[in-house]
C-alpha positions in Angstrom: -28.6 -7.9 -5.9 -30.7 -10.4 -4.1 -27.7 -12.6 -3.4 -25.7 -9.7 -2.0 -28.6 -8.6 0.2 -29.0 -12.2 1.5 -25.2 -12.2 2.2 -25.3 -9.0 4.1 -28.4 -10.1 6.1 -27.0 -13.5 7.0 -23.8 -12.0 8.6 -22.1 -15.5 8.6 -19.1 -14.5 6.5 -19.3 -10.8 6.9 -16.4 -10.7 9.4 -14.2 -12.7 7.1 -14.9 -10.4 4.2 -14.1 -7.3 6.3 -10.9 -8.9 7.6 -9.8 -9.8 4.1 -10.4 -6.2 2.9 -8.5 -4.9 5.9 -5.5 -7.2 5.1 -5.5 -6.2 1.5 -5.5 -2.4 2.3 -2.8 -3.0 4.9 -0.6 -4.7 2.3 -1.3 -1.9 -0.2 -0.4 0.7 2.4 2.8 -1.1 3.3 3.8 -1.4 -0.3 3.1 2.3 -0.8 5.1 3.3 2.3 8.1 1.2 1.5 8.1 2.4 -2.1 8.0 6.0 -0.9 10.9 5.6 1.5 13.0 3.8 -1.1 12.3 6.6 -3.6 13.3 9.2 -1.1 16.5 7.4 -0.3 17.4 7.1 -4.0 16.6 10.8 -4.6 19.0 11.7 -1.8 21.7 9.5 -3.3 21.1 10.9 -6.8 21.5 14.5 -5.5 24.7 13.6 -3.8 26.1 12.0 -6.9 25.0 14.9 -9.1 26.7 17.4 -6.7 29.9 15.4 -6.8 29.8 15.3 -10.6 29.4 19.0 -10.9 32.4 19.6 -8.6 34.7 17.6 -10.9 
């Protein structure tokens, strides 16, 4: 705990740490968003295919 409190008190690398956390969360959000949109696209395609199969 002493090292962490010294790190917080110094403030030298605090902006780099915050920026790195921001970048990581941004990448995670982008991955989640892209995955969600691809899933929705595939679900639409699947419903169209299943409707076409039932018509045959």
